[in-house]
All heavy atoms as a GROMACS GRO file, in nm:
protein
  624
    1ASP      N    1  12.798 -14.416   3.588
    1ASP     CA    2  12.742 -14.386   3.457
    1ASP      C    3  12.609 -14.456   3.435
    1ASP      O    4  12.519 -14.401   3.373
    1ASP     CB    5  12.841 -14.426   3.349
    1ASP     CG    6  12.958 -14.330   3.339
    1ASP    OD1    7  12.951 -14.218   3.394
    1ASP    OD2    8  13.060 -14.367   3.277
    2ALA      N    9  12.595 -14.576   3.484
    2ALA     CA   10  12.473 -14.654   3.460
    2ALA      C   11  12.352 -14.580   3.524
    2ALA      O   12  12.244 -14.577   3.462
    2ALA     CB   13  12.484 -14.794   3.518
    3GLU      N   14  12.371 -14.526   3.642
    3GLU     CA   15  12.260 -14.455   3.710
    3GLU      C   16  12.223 -14.330   3.630
    3GLU      O   17  12.106 -14.302   3.610
    3GLU     CB   18  12.304 -14.421   3.851
    3GLU     CG   19  12.199 -14.348   3.930
    3GLU     CD   20  12.243 -14.320   4.073
    3GLU    OE1   21  12.360 -14.347   4.108
    3GLU    OE2   22  12.161 -14.267   4.149
    4LYS      N   23  12.323 -14.253   3.589
    4LYS     CA   24  12.298 -14.131   3.517
    4LYS      C   25  12.233 -14.158   3.381
    4LYS      O   26  12.140 -14.090   3.341
    4LYS     CB   27  12.428 -14.053   3.497
    4LYS     CG   28  12.408 -13.918   3.427
    4LYS     CD   29  12.536 -13.842   3.412
    4LYS     CE   30  12.525 -13.710   3.346
    4LYS     NZ   31  12.416 -13.682   3.262
    5ASN      N   32  12.281 -14.262   3.313
    5ASN     CA   33  12.224 -14.299   3.180
    5ASN      C   34  12.077 -14.338   3.196
    5ASN      O   35  11.994 -14.295   3.112
    5ASN     CB   36  12.302 -14.412   3.119
    5ASN     CG   37  12.442 -14.374   3.078
    5ASN    OD1   38  12.474 -14.254   3.061
    5ASN    ND2   39  12.532 -14.469   3.066
    6LEU      N   40  12.046 -14.416   3.296
    6LEU     CA   41  11.906 -14.456   3.321
    6LEU      C   42  11.821 -14.334   3.352
    6LEU      O   43  11.711 -14.316   3.299
    6LEU     CB   44  11.898 -14.561   3.430
    6LEU     CG   45  11.756 -14.609   3.466
    6LEU    CD1   46  11.686 -14.668   3.344
    6LEU    CD2   47  11.763 -14.706   3.581
    7PHE      N   48  11.869 -14.249   3.441
    7PHE     CA   49  11.795 -14.132   3.481
    7PHE      C   50  11.769 -14.039   3.361
    7PHE      O   51  11.657 -13.992   3.339
    7PHE     CB   52  11.872 -14.052   3.590
    7PHE     CG   53  11.801 -13.925   3.628
    7PHE    CD1   54  11.692 -13.926   3.712
    7PHE    CD2   55  11.844 -13.804   3.574
    7PHE    CE1   56  11.627 -13.807   3.746
    7PHE    CE2   57  11.781 -13.684   3.606
    7PHE     CZ   58  11.670 -13.686   3.695
    8ASP      N   59  11.872 -14.017   3.279
    8ASP     CA   60  11.858 -13.929   3.161
    8ASP      C   61  11.756 -13.987   3.062
    8ASP      O   62  11.670 -13.913   3.013
    8ASP     CB   63  11.993 -13.908   3.093
    8ASP     CG   64  12.090 -13.822   3.175
    8ASP    OD1   65  12.046 -13.757   3.268
    8ASP    OD2   66  12.208 -13.826   3.141
    9ALA      N   67  11.766 -14.116   3.037
    9ALA     CA   68  11.672 -14.177   2.942
    9ALA      C   69  11.528 -14.177   2.995
    9ALA      O   70  11.435 -14.146   2.922
    9ALA     CB   71  11.717 -14.320   2.910
   10TYR      N   72  11.514 -14.210   3.123
   10TYR     CA   73  11.380 -14.208   3.182
   10TYR      C   74  11.323 -14.068   3.185
   10TYR      O   75  11.202 -14.050   3.157
   10TYR     CB   76  11.382 -14.268   3.322
   10TYR     CG   77  11.251 -14.255   3.393
   10TYR    CD1   78  11.139 -14.324   3.345
   10TYR    CD2   79  11.234 -14.172   3.502
   10TYR    CE1   80  11.016 -14.313   3.408
   10TYR    CE2   81  11.110 -14.158   3.563
   10TYR     CZ   82  11.001 -14.230   3.515
   10TYR     OH   83  10.879 -14.216   3.574
   11SER      N   84  11.403 -13.970   3.213
   11SER     CA   85  11.353 -13.831   3.216
   11SER      C   86  11.298 -13.789   3.080
   11SER      O   87  11.196 -13.721   3.073
   11SER     CB   88  11.468 -13.735   3.254
   11SER     OG   89  11.509 -13.759   3.387
   12LYS      N   90  11.359 -13.834   2.973
   12LYS     CA   91  11.308 -13.805   2.838
   12LYS      C   92  11.174 -13.874   2.814
   12LYS      O   93  11.085 -13.816   2.753
   12LYS     CB   94  11.410 -13.845   2.733
   12LYS     CG   95  11.535 -13.761   2.733
   12LYS     CD   96  11.638 -13.812   2.635
   12LYS     CE   97  11.769 -13.733   2.647
   12LYS     NZ   98  11.875 -13.788   2.567
   13VAL      N   99  11.162 -13.998   2.858
   13VAL     CA  100  11.035 -14.070   2.841
   13VAL      C  101  10.925 -14.000   2.922
   13VAL      O  102  10.814 -13.985   2.878
   13VAL     CB  103  11.051 -14.219   2.884
   13VAL    CG1  104  10.919 -14.289   2.889
   13VAL    CG2  105  11.147 -14.290   2.790
   14GLU      N  106  10.958 -13.958   3.041
   14GLU     CA  107  10.861 -13.899   3.134
   14GLU      C  108  10.803 -13.772   3.079
   14GLU      O  109  10.685 -13.743   3.101
   14GLU     CB  110  10.932 -13.873   3.267
   14GLU     CG  111  10.860 -13.890   3.394
   14GLU     CD  112  10.737 -13.976   3.405
   14GLU    OE1  113  10.728 -14.086   3.351
   14GLU    OE2  114  10.645 -13.929   3.470
   15VAL      N  115  10.878 -13.692   3.008
   15VAL     CA  116  10.828 -13.564   2.957
   15VAL      C  117  10.772 -13.574   2.812
   15VAL      O  118  10.711 -13.480   2.764
   15VAL     CB  119  10.935 -13.451   2.962
   15VAL    CG1  120  10.976 -13.428   3.106
   15VAL    CG2  121  11.052 -13.483   2.873
   16ALA      N  122  10.791 -13.687   2.751
   16ALA     CA  123  10.744 -13.704   2.611
   16ALA      C  124  10.594 -13.721   2.609
   16ALA      O  125  10.530 -13.762   2.705
   16ALA     CB  126  10.812 -13.828   2.551
   17THR      N  127  10.538 -13.684   2.493
   17THR     CA  128  10.397 -13.702   2.467
   17THR      C  129  10.384 -13.814   2.367
   17THR      O  130  10.447 -13.815   2.262
   17THR     CB  131  10.334 -13.573   2.410
   17THR    OG1  132  10.358 -13.468   2.504
   17THR    CG2  133  10.188 -13.590   2.385
   18PHE      N  134  10.298 -13.910   2.399
   18PHE     CA  135  10.281 -14.029   2.314
   18PHE      C  136  10.141 -14.029   2.258
   18PHE      O  137  10.044 -13.993   2.325
   18PHE     CB  138  10.310 -14.156   2.392
   18PHE     CG  139  10.447 -14.164   2.446
   18PHE    CD1  140  10.475 -14.131   2.581
   18PHE    CD2  141  10.552 -14.202   2.366
   18PHE    CE1  142  10.605 -14.139   2.630
   18PHE    CE2  143  10.681 -14.211   2.417
   18PHE     CZ  144  10.707 -14.176   2.547
   19ALA      N  145  10.130 -14.075   2.135
   19ALA     CA  146   9.997 -14.080   2.067
   19ALA      C  147   9.913 -14.196   2.118
   19ALA      O  148   9.792 -14.193   2.105
   19ALA     CB  149  10.019 -14.093   1.917
   20SER      N  150   9.978 -14.296   2.178
   20SER     CA  151   9.901 -14.411   2.230
   20SER      C  152   9.973 -14.471   2.350
   20SER      O  153  10.093 -14.446   2.370
   20SER     CB  154   9.886 -14.519   2.122
   20SER     OG  155  10.012 -14.572   2.090
   21TYR      N  156   9.901 -14.551   2.424
   21TYR     CA  157   9.967 -14.618   2.533
   21TYR      C  158  10.070 -14.720   2.487
   21TYR      O  159  10.166 -14.747   2.558
   21TYR     CB  160   9.862 -14.681   2.630
   21TYR     CG  161   9.795 -14.806   2.576
   21TYR    CD1  162   9.853 -14.928   2.597
   21TYR    CD2  163   9.679 -14.797   2.502
   21TYR    CE1  164   9.791 -15.044   2.548
   21TYR    CE2  165   9.617 -14.913   2.453
   21TYR     CZ  166   9.675 -15.032   2.475
   21TYR     OH  167   9.616 -15.146   2.424
   22GLU      N  168  10.050 -14.772   2.367
   22GLU     CA  169  10.145 -14.867   2.312
   22GLU      C  170  10.282 -14.801   2.291
   22GLU      O  171  10.385 -14.860   2.322
   22GLU     CB  172  10.096 -14.928   2.177
   22GLU     CG  173   9.982 -15.021   2.192
   22GLU     CD  174   9.847 -14.956   2.161
   22GLU    OE1  175   9.841 -14.831   2.158
   22GLU    OE2  176   9.751 -15.030   2.143
   23GLN      N  177  10.278 -14.677   2.239
   23GLN     CA  178  10.405 -14.605   2.219
   23GLN      C  179  10.471 -14.573   2.350
   23GLN      O  180  10.592 -14.584   2.365
   23GLN     CB  181  10.380 -14.477   2.139
   23GLN     CG  182  10.346 -14.500   1.993
   23GLN     CD  183  10.315 -14.369   1.923
   23GLN    OE1  184  10.298 -14.264   1.983
   23GLN    NE2  185  10.312 -14.375   1.788
   24ASN      N  186  10.391 -14.538   2.450
   24ASN     CA  187  10.444 -14.509   2.584
   24ASN      C  188  10.506 -14.635   2.643
   24ASN      O  189  10.618 -14.631   2.696
   24ASN     CB  190  10.333 -14.456   2.673
   24ASN     CG  191  10.382 -14.402   2.804
   24ASN    OD1  192  10.498 -14.410   2.839
   24ASN    ND2  193  10.291 -14.345   2.878
   25LEU      N  194  10.436 -14.746   2.630
   25LEU     CA  195  10.487 -14.874   2.680
   25LEU      C  196  10.616 -14.914   2.610
   25LEU      O  197  10.713 -14.958   2.674
   25LEU     CB  198  10.380 -14.981   2.667
   25LEU     CG  199  10.406 -15.112   2.737
   25LEU    CD1  200  10.422 -15.091   2.890
   25LEU    CD2  201  10.290 -15.210   2.708
   26ASP      N  202  10.620 -14.896   2.477
   26ASP     CA  203  10.742 -14.926   2.403
   26ASP      C  204  10.861 -14.845   2.450
   26ASP      O  205  10.971 -14.894   2.466
   26ASP     CB  206  10.723 -14.904   2.253
   26ASP     CG  207  10.639 -15.012   2.188
   26ASP    OD1  208  10.624 -15.122   2.246
   26ASP    OD2  209  10.588 -14.988   2.077
   27ALA      N  210  10.836 -14.717   2.477
   27ALA     CA  211  10.943 -14.628   2.527
   27ALA      C  212  10.993 -14.675   2.662
   27ALA      O  213  11.114 -14.674   2.690
   27ALA     CB  214  10.893 -14.484   2.533
   28LEU      N  215  10.902 -14.719   2.747
   28LEU     CA  216  10.944 -14.769   2.878
   28LEU      C  217  11.017 -14.904   2.865
   28LEU      O  218  11.118 -14.924   2.934
   28LEU     CB  219  10.822 -14.782   2.971
   28LEU     CG  220  10.761 -14.652   3.019
   28LEU    CD1  221  10.622 -14.674   3.080
   28LEU    CD2  222  10.854 -14.583   3.119
   29PHE      N  223  10.969 -14.990   2.776
   29PHE     CA  224  11.039 -15.116   2.756
   29PHE      C  225  11.178 -15.094   2.697
   29PHE      O  226  11.268 -15.175   2.718
   29PHE     CB  227  10.958 -15.210   2.663
   29PHE     CG  228  10.840 -15.279   2.734
   29PHE    CD1  229  10.742 -15.336   2.659
   29PHE    CD2  230  10.837 -15.288   2.872
   29PHE    CE1  231  10.637 -15.400   2.722
   29PHE    CE2  232  10.733 -15.353   2.936
   29PHE     CZ  233  10.629 -15.410   2.862
   30ASP      N  234  11.194 -14.987   2.622
   30ASP     CA  235  11.329 -14.954   2.567
   30ASP      C  236  11.432 -14.924   2.675
   30ASP      O  237  11.550 -14.924   2.649
   30ASP     CB  238  11.320 -14.837   2.468
   30ASP     CG  239  11.255 -14.875   2.336
   30ASP    OD1  240  11.248 -14.996   2.306
   30ASP    OD2  241  11.215 -14.782   2.261
   31LEU      N  242  11.386 -14.904   2.797
   31LEU     CA  243  11.475 -14.879   2.908
   31LEU      C  244  11.537 -15.006   2.963
   31LEU      O  245  11.622 -15.003   3.052
   31LEU     CB  246  11.404 -14.806   3.023
   31LEU     CG  247  11.348 -14.667   2.992
   31LEU    CD1  248  11.265 -14.618   3.111
   31LEU    CD2  249  11.460 -14.569   2.959
   32LYS      N  250  11.493 -15.122   2.913
   32LYS     CA  251  11.536 -15.251   2.968
   32LYS      C  252  11.690 -15.265   2.975
   32LYS      O  253  11.742 -15.304   3.077
   32LYS     CB  254  11.478 -15.366   2.889
   32LYS     CG  255  11.516 -15.503   2.953
   32LYS     CD  256  11.487 -15.618   2.862
   32LYS     CE  257  11.522 -15.752   2.920
   32LYS     NZ  258  11.654 -15.763   2.978
   33THR      N  259  11.757 -15.236   2.866
   33THR     CA  260  11.902 -15.251   2.864
   33THR      C  261  11.968 -15.162   2.970
   33THR      O  262  12.059 -15.202   3.043
   33THR     CB  263  11.960 -15.216   2.725
   33THR    OG1  264  11.896 -15.300   2.630
   33THR    CG2  265  12.108 -15.237   2.721
   34LEU      N  266  11.917 -15.039   2.982
   34LEU     CA  267  11.970 -14.947   3.084
   34LEU      C  268  11.937 -14.994   3.225
   34LEU      O  269  12.017 -14.979   3.315
   34LEU     CB  270  11.916 -14.805   3.060
   34LEU     CG  271  11.962 -14.739   2.930
   34LEU    CD1  272  11.885 -14.611   2.907
   34LEU    CD2  273  12.112 -14.713   2.932
   35LEU      N  274  11.816 -15.049   3.243
   35LEU     CA  275  11.784 -15.107   3.372
   35LEU      C  276  11.871 -15.225   3.410
   35LEU      O  277  11.919 -15.238   3.523
   35LEU     CB  278  11.636 -15.150   3.375
   35LEU     CG  279  11.535 -15.040   3.405
   35LEU    CD1  280  11.394 -15.083   3.364
   35LEU    CD2  281  11.538 -15.002   3.553
   36ASP      N  282  11.896 -15.310   3.311
   36ASP     CA  283  11.985 -15.425   3.335
   36ASP      C  284  12.123 -15.376   3.374
   36ASP      O  285  12.182 -15.427   3.472
   36ASP     CB  286  11.997 -15.512   3.210
   36ASP     CG  287  11.869 -15.590   3.177
   36ASP    OD1  288  11.783 -15.601   3.266
   36ASP    OD2  289  11.857 -15.635   3.063
   37ASP      N  290  12.173 -15.277   3.304
   37ASP     CA  291  12.307 -15.221   3.334
   37ASP      C  292  12.305 -15.160   3.476
   37ASP      O  293  12.400 -15.177   3.554
   37ASP     CB  294  12.342 -15.116   3.229
   37ASP     CG  295  12.485 -15.069   3.242
   37ASP    OD1  296  12.576 -15.150   3.270
   37ASP    OD2  297  12.507 -14.946   3.224
   38PHE      N  298  12.201 -15.087   3.508
   38PHE     CA  299  12.187 -15.027   3.639
   38PHE      C  300  12.195 -15.132   3.752
   38PHE      O  301  12.272 -15.121   3.845
   38PHE     CB  302  12.052 -14.952   3.648
   38PHE     CG  303  12.019 -14.892   3.782
   38PHE    CD1  304  12.076 -14.770   3.818
   38PHE    CD2  305  11.937 -14.954   3.867
   38PHE    CE1  306  12.045 -14.712   3.942
   38PHE    CE2  307  11.902 -14.899   3.991
   38PHE     CZ  308  11.958 -14.778   4.028
   39PHE      N  309  12.118 -15.241   3.740
   39PHE     CA  310  12.114 -15.341   3.845
   39PHE      C  311  12.243 -15.425   3.852
   39PHE      O  312  12.275 -15.479   3.955
   39PHE     CB  313  11.991 -15.430   3.830
   39PHE     CG  314  11.864 -15.362   3.880
   39PHE    CD1  315  11.763 -15.338   3.793
   39PHE    CD2  316  11.851 -15.327   4.012
   39PHE    CE1  317  11.645 -15.274   3.835
   39PHE    CE2  318  11.738 -15.263   4.059
   39PHE     CZ  319  11.631 -15.236   3.968
   40GLU      N  320  12.313 -15.433   3.739
   40GLU     CA  321  12.437 -15.507   3.742
   40GLU      C  322  12.556 -15.424   3.791
   40GLU      O  323  12.654 -15.480   3.840
   40GLU     CB  324  12.468 -15.561   3.599
   40GLU     CG  325  12.376 -15.673   3.563
   40GLU     CD  326  12.417 -15.745   3.434
   40GLU    OE1  327  12.534 -15.737   3.400
   40GLU    OE2  328  12.327 -15.805   3.371
   41ASN      N  329  12.550 -15.292   3.780
   41ASN     CA  330  12.667 -15.209   3.809
   41ASN      C  331  12.646 -15.106   3.919
   41ASN      O  332  12.742 -15.033   3.950
   41ASN     CB  333  12.712 -15.138   3.680
   41ASN     CG  334  12.754 -15.238   3.576
   41ASN    OD1  335  12.850 -15.313   3.599
   41ASN    ND2  336  12.688 -15.241   3.463
   42VAL      N  337  12.528 -15.099   3.976
   42VAL     CA  338  12.500 -14.996   4.078
   42VAL      C  339  12.454 -15.062   4.204
   42VAL      O  340  12.367 -15.150   4.200
   42VAL     CB  341  12.392 -14.896   4.026
   42VAL    CG1  342  12.352 -14.799   4.136
   42VAL    CG2  343  12.444 -14.822   3.900
   43MET      N  344  12.514 -15.026   4.316
   43MET     CA  345  12.470 -15.075   4.446
   43MET      C  346  12.351 -14.989   4.491
   43MET      O  347  12.369 -14.875   4.534
   43MET     CB  348  12.582 -15.068   4.548
   43MET     CG  349  12.542 -15.109   4.690
   43MET     SD  350  12.476 -15.273   4.704
   43MET     CE  351  12.621 -15.369   4.678
   44VAL      N  352  12.230 -15.043   4.475
   44VAL     CA  353  12.108 -14.967   4.511
   44VAL      C  354  12.108 -14.937   4.660
   44VAL      O  355  12.078 -14.825   4.702
   44VAL     CB  356  11.983 -15.042   4.465
   44VAL    CG1  357  11.859 -14.967   4.510
   44VAL    CG2  358  11.982 -15.061   4.314
   45ASN      N  359  12.137 -15.037   4.740
   45ASN     CA  360  12.134 -15.019   4.887
   45ASN      C  361  12.268 -14.964   4.936
   45ASN      O  362  12.338 -15.024   5.017
   45ASN     CB  363  12.102 -15.149   4.958
   45ASN     CG  364  11.954 -15.185   4.944
   45ASN    OD1  365  11.868 -15.098   4.953
   45ASN    ND2  366  11.925 -15.309   4.922
   46HIS      N  367  12.298 -14.845   4.891
   46HIS     CA  368  12.424 -14.778   4.923
   46HIS      C  369  12.425 -14.740   5.072
   46HIS      O  370  12.317 -14.721   5.135
   46HIS     CB  371  12.433 -14.651   4.838
   46HIS     CG  372  12.569 -14.589   4.833
   46HIS    ND1  373  12.612 -14.508   4.933
   46HIS    CD2  374  12.669 -14.599   4.742
   46HIS    CE1  375  12.736 -14.465   4.904
   46HIS    NE2  376  12.772 -14.523   4.789
   47ASP      N  377  12.541 -14.730   5.132
   47ASP     CA  378  12.554 -14.692   5.273
   47ASP      C  379  12.501 -14.551   5.298
   47ASP      O  380  12.445 -14.526   5.403
   47ASP     CB  381  12.701 -14.701   5.318
   47ASP     CG  382  12.753 -14.843   5.324
   47ASP    OD1  383  12.668 -14.934   5.340
   47ASP    OD2  384  12.875 -14.863   5.315
   48ASN      N  385  12.520 -14.462   5.202
   48ASN     CA  386  12.471 -14.326   5.216
   48ASN      C  387  12.320 -14.326   5.191
   48ASN      O  388  12.274 -14.363   5.082
   48ASN     CB  389  12.542 -14.238   5.113
   48ASN     CG  390  12.502 -14.093   5.123
   48ASN    OD1  391  12.384 -14.060   5.129
   48ASN    ND2  392  12.598 -14.001   5.119
   49SER      N  393  12.243 -14.286   5.292
   49SER     CA  394  12.098 -14.294   5.280
   49SER      C  395  12.039 -14.206   5.170
   49SER      O  396  11.943 -14.245   5.107
   49SER     CB  397  12.032 -14.259   5.414
   49SER     OG  398  12.058 -14.125   5.450
   50GLU      N  399  12.098 -14.090   5.146
   50GLU     CA  400  12.050 -14.004   5.036
   50GLU      C  401  12.064 -14.069   4.900
   50GLU      O  402  11.975 -14.062   4.815
   50GLU     CB  403  12.119 -13.869   5.037
   50GLU     CG  404  12.081 -13.780   5.157
   50GLU     CD  405  12.152 -13.646   5.155
   50GLU    OE1  406  12.202 -13.606   5.051
   50GLU    OE2  407  12.152 -13.584   5.262
   51ILE      N  408  12.181 -14.131   4.877
   51ILE     CA  409  12.203 -14.202   4.752
   51ILE      C  410  12.108 -14.320   4.741
   51ILE      O  411  12.049 -14.343   4.634
   51ILE     CB  412  12.351 -14.246   4.744
   51ILE    CG1  413  12.443 -14.123   4.732
   51ILE    CG2  414  12.373 -14.339   4.626
   51ILE    CD1  415  12.591 -14.155   4.741
   52ARG      N  416  12.097 -14.395   4.847
   52ARG     CA  417  12.006 -14.514   4.847
   52ARG      C  418  11.864 -14.471   4.815
   52ARG      O  419  11.794 -14.533   4.730
   52ARG     CB  420  12.013 -14.583   4.983
   52ARG     CG  421  11.924 -14.706   4.994
   52ARG     CD  422  11.940 -14.779   5.126
   52ARG     NE  423  11.912 -14.695   5.240
   52ARG     CZ  424  12.005 -14.657   5.330
   52ARG    NH1  425  12.131 -14.694   5.317
   52ARG    NH2  426  11.970 -14.579   5.433
   53ILE      N  427  11.814 -14.365   4.877
   53ILE     CA  428  11.679 -14.318   4.855
   53ILE      C  429  11.659 -14.271   4.712
   53ILE      O  430  11.560 -14.302   4.646
   53ILE     CB  431  11.641 -14.206   4.955
   53ILE    CG1  432  11.628 -14.268   5.094
   53ILE    CG2  433  11.515 -14.132   4.914
   53ILE    CD1  434  11.622 -14.166   5.206
   54ASN      N  435  11.759 -14.196   4.657
   54ASN     CA  436  11.750 -14.150   4.517
   54ASN      C  437  11.742 -14.269   4.422
   54ASN      O  438  11.663 -14.268   4.325
   54ASN     CB  439  11.869 -14.062   4.483
   54ASN     CG  440  11.854 -13.923   4.540
   54ASN    OD1  441  11.746 -13.876   4.571
   54ASN    ND2  442  11.969 -13.857   4.552
   55ARG      N  443  11.822 -14.371   4.444
   55ARG     CA  444  11.823 -14.487   4.356
   55ARG      C  445  11.693 -14.564   4.364
   55ARG      O  446  11.638 -14.607   4.263
   55ARG     CB  447  11.944 -14.575   4.388
   55ARG     CG  448  12.075 -14.508   4.348
   55ARG     CD  449  12.197 -14.587   4.390
   55ARG     NE  450  12.314 -14.518   4.340
   55ARG     CZ  451  12.439 -14.553   4.373
   55ARG    NH1  452  12.460 -14.654   4.449
   55ARG    NH2  453  12.542 -14.484   4.327
   56LYS      N  454  11.641 -14.582   4.483
   56LYS     CA  455  11.512 -14.647   4.497
   56LYS      C  456  11.400 -14.567   4.435
   56LYS      O  457  11.309 -14.626   4.376
   56LYS     CB  458  11.484 -14.678   4.644
   56LYS     CG  459  11.571 -14.789   4.701
   56LYS     CD  460  11.539 -14.814   4.847
   56LYS     CE  461  11.620 -14.930   4.902
   56LYS     NZ  462  11.582 -14.960   5.041
   57ASN      N  463  11.406 -14.438   4.449
   57ASN     CA  464  11.304 -14.349   4.390
   57ASN      C  465  11.306 -14.358   4.237
   57ASN      O  466  11.202 -14.354   4.175
   57ASN     CB  467  11.320 -14.207   4.435
   57ASN     CG  468  11.272 -14.184   4.577
   57ASN    OD1  469  11.193 -14.264   4.630
   57ASN    ND2  470  11.320 -14.079   4.639
   58LEU      N  471  11.426 -14.368   4.178
   58LEU     CA  472  11.437 -14.379   4.035
   58LEU      C  473  11.368 -14.508   3.986
   58LEU      O  474  11.286 -14.505   3.898
   58LEU     CB  475  11.585 -14.378   3.990
   58LEU     CG  476  11.614 -14.403   3.844
   58LEU    CD1  477  11.546 -14.304   3.755
   58LEU    CD2  478  11.765 -14.403   3.820
   59VAL      N  479  11.399 -14.618   4.049
   59VAL     CA  480  11.339 -14.746   4.010
   59VAL      C  481  11.187 -14.743   4.037
   59VAL      O  482  11.107 -14.787   3.952
   59VAL     CB  483  11.406 -14.863   4.086
   59VAL    CG1  484  11.333 -14.994   4.059
   59VAL    CG2  485  11.553 -14.873   4.046
   60GLY      N  486  11.149 -14.686   4.148
   60GLY     CA  487  11.007 -14.674   4.181
   60GLY      C  488  10.930 -14.588   4.081
   60GLY      O  489  10.816 -14.619   4.045
   61SER      N  490  10.991 -14.481   4.036
   61SER     CA  491  10.928 -14.393   3.938
   61SER      C  492  10.906 -14.465   3.806
   61SER      O  493  10.799 -14.451   3.741
   61SER     CB  494  11.013 -14.267   3.912
   61SER     OG  495  11.018 -14.191   4.030
   62ILE      N  496  11.003 -14.546   3.765
   62ILE     CA  497  10.987 -14.620   3.638
   62ILE      C  498  10.875 -14.724   3.657
   62ILE      O  499  10.790 -14.737   3.568
   62ILE     CB  500  11.121 -14.689   3.601
   62ILE    CG1  501  11.226 -14.582   3.569
   62ILE    CG2  502  11.101 -14.785   3.484
   62ILE    CD1  503  11.366 -14.636   3.556
   63TYR      N  504  10.873 -14.788   3.768
   63TYR     CA  505  10.766 -14.889   3.797
   63TYR      C  506  10.628 -14.819   3.795
   63TYR      O  507  10.534 -14.870   3.734
   63TYR     CB  508  10.792 -14.956   3.930
   63TYR     CG  509  10.689 -15.058   3.967
   63TYR    CD1  510  10.672 -15.177   3.891
   63TYR    CD2  511  10.606 -15.039   4.076
   63TYR    CE1  512  10.576 -15.271   3.924
   63TYR    CE2  513  10.508 -15.132   4.109
   63TYR     CZ  514  10.496 -15.249   4.034
   63TYR     OH  515  10.400 -15.340   4.067
   64LYS      N  516  10.617 -14.704   3.860
   64LYS     CA  517  10.489 -14.633   3.862
   64LYS      C  518  10.446 -14.589   3.722
   64LYS      O  519  10.327 -14.590   3.691
   64LYS     CB  520  10.500 -14.512   3.953
   64LYS     CG  521  10.499 -14.547   4.100
   64LYS     CD  522  10.517 -14.424   4.185
   64LYS     CE  523  10.532 -14.464   4.332
   64LYS     NZ  524  10.557 -14.348   4.418
   65SER      N  525  10.544 -14.555   3.636
   65SER     CA  526  10.510 -14.518   3.499
   65SER      C  527  10.451 -14.639   3.426
   65SER      O  528  10.359 -14.623   3.344
   65SER     CB  529  10.633 -14.467   3.423
   65SER     OG  530  10.671 -14.341   3.478
   66LEU      N  531  10.506 -14.755   3.451
   66LEU     CA  532  10.450 -14.878   3.391
   66LEU      C  533  10.311 -14.907   3.446
   66LEU      O  534  10.221 -14.945   3.370
   66LEU     CB  535  10.541 -14.998   3.418
   66LEU     CG  536  10.668 -15.003   3.337
   66LEU    CD1  537  10.768 -15.104   3.396
   66LEU    CD2  538  10.640 -15.040   3.194
   67LEU      N  539  10.291 -14.887   3.574
   67LEU     CA  540  10.160 -14.913   3.633
   67LEU      C  541  10.051 -14.820   3.580
   67LEU      O  542   9.934 -14.858   3.583
   67LEU     CB  543  10.167 -14.898   3.787
   67LEU     CG  544  10.230 -15.014   3.863
   67LEU    CD1  545  10.236 -14.983   4.011
   67LEU    CD2  546  10.159 -15.144   3.836
   68LYS      N  547  10.089 -14.704   3.533
   68LYS     CA  548   9.990 -14.612   3.476
   68LYS      C  549   9.926 -14.672   3.351
   68LYS      O  550   9.815 -14.642   3.315
   68LYS     CB  551  10.053 -14.479   3.441
   68LYS     CG  552  10.089 -14.394   3.558
   68LYS     CD  553  10.157 -14.265   3.513
   68LYS     CE  554  10.209 -14.186   3.629
   68LYS     NZ  555  10.285 -14.068   3.583
   69ILE      N  556  10.000 -14.762   3.286
   69ILE     CA  557   9.953 -14.826   3.164
   69ILE      C  558   9.887 -14.958   3.196
   69ILE      O  559   9.773 -14.983   3.156
   69ILE     CB  560  10.070 -14.849   3.065
   69ILE    CG1  561  10.132 -14.710   3.029
   69ILE    CG2  562  10.023 -14.922   2.942
   69ILE    CD1  563  10.262 -14.721   2.955
   70ALA      N  564   9.955 -15.043   3.271
   70ALA     CA  565   9.902 -15.171   3.310
   70ALA      C  566   9.989 -15.233   3.416
   70ALA      O  567  10.108 -15.207   3.425
   70ALA     CB  568   9.899 -15.265   3.189
   71ASP      N  569   9.926 -15.316   3.498
   71ASP     CA  570  10.003 -15.391   3.598
   71ASP      C  571  10.057 -15.517   3.528
   71ASP      O  572   9.992 -15.621   3.525
   71ASP     CB  573   9.913 -15.428   3.716
   71ASP     CG  574   9.991 -15.484   3.834
   71ASP    OD1  575  10.112 -15.508   3.819
   71ASP    OD2  576   9.930 -15.504   3.938
   72ILE      N  577  10.175 -15.504   3.469
   72ILE     CA  578  10.229 -15.606   3.380
   72ILE      C  579  10.258 -15.736   3.454
   72ILE      O  580  10.266 -15.841   3.391
   72ILE     CB  581  10.352 -15.557   3.300
   72ILE    CG1  582  10.462 -15.515   3.391
   72ILE    CG2  583  10.312 -15.447   3.205
   72ILE    CD1  584  10.593 -15.483   3.320
   73LYS      N  585  10.275 -15.731   3.583
   73LYS     CA  586  10.300 -15.856   3.657
   73LYS      C  587  10.174 -15.946   3.661
   73LYS      O  588  10.184 -16.061   3.689
   73LYS     CB  589  10.357 -15.828   3.794
   73LYS     CG  590  10.261 -15.774   3.895
   73LYS     CD  591  10.329 -15.755   4.031
   73LYS     CE  592  10.237 -15.715   4.140
   73LYS     NZ  593  10.174 -15.584   4.126
   74GLU      N  594  10.060 -15.888   3.630
   74GLU     CA  595   9.934 -15.959   3.630
   74GLU      C  596   9.907 -16.024   3.495
   74GLU      O  597   9.809 -16.099   3.481
   74GLU     CB  598   9.821 -15.865   3.668
   74GLU     CG  599   9.828 -15.811   3.808
   74GLU     CD  600   9.819 -15.916   3.918
   74GLU    OE1  601   9.751 -16.018   3.895
   74GLU    OE2  602   9.883 -15.899   4.022
   75ILE      N  603   9.992 -15.996   3.392
   75ILE     CA  604   9.969 -16.050   3.262
   75ILE      C  605  10.032 -16.188   3.254
   75ILE      O  606  10.146 -16.209   3.293
   75ILE     CB  607  10.033 -15.960   3.154
   75ILE    CG1  608   9.964 -15.822   3.156
   75ILE    CG2  609  10.023 -16.023   3.014
   75ILE    CD1  610  10.031 -15.719   3.066
   76SER      N  611   9.958 -16.285   3.203
   76SER     CA  612  10.009 -16.419   3.184
   76SER      C  613   9.994 -16.458   3.038
   76SER      O  614   9.902 -16.414   2.969
   76SER     CB  615   9.942 -16.520   3.275
   76SER     OG  616   9.807 -16.528   3.242
   77ILE      N  617  10.089 -16.538   2.994
   77ILE     CA  618  10.085 -16.578   2.852
   77ILE      C  619  10.055 -16.726   2.844
   77ILE      O  620  10.093 -16.806   2.920
   77ILE     CB  621  10.224 -16.551   2.784
   77ILE    CG1  622  10.247 -16.404   2.790
   77ILE    CG2  623  10.227 -16.605   2.647
   77ILE    CD1  624  10.382 -16.362   2.739
   0.00000   0.00000   0.00000
């Protein structure tokens, strides 16, 4: 369920139109709880290579969506 919930929520964000990059970033940050659930309950490195690739692609797609806005790992406070 965690994988499907994350995929469904991300799919909605991906097709949405946002008035600003802030709104887009907020929508991506709203995925945090689902991402936490995904990493706590889903074995990303599954024995089945198709499942493993799909799971890695999902996480990679979310990361790429964040990178379109900013490389947040480069931000320091």
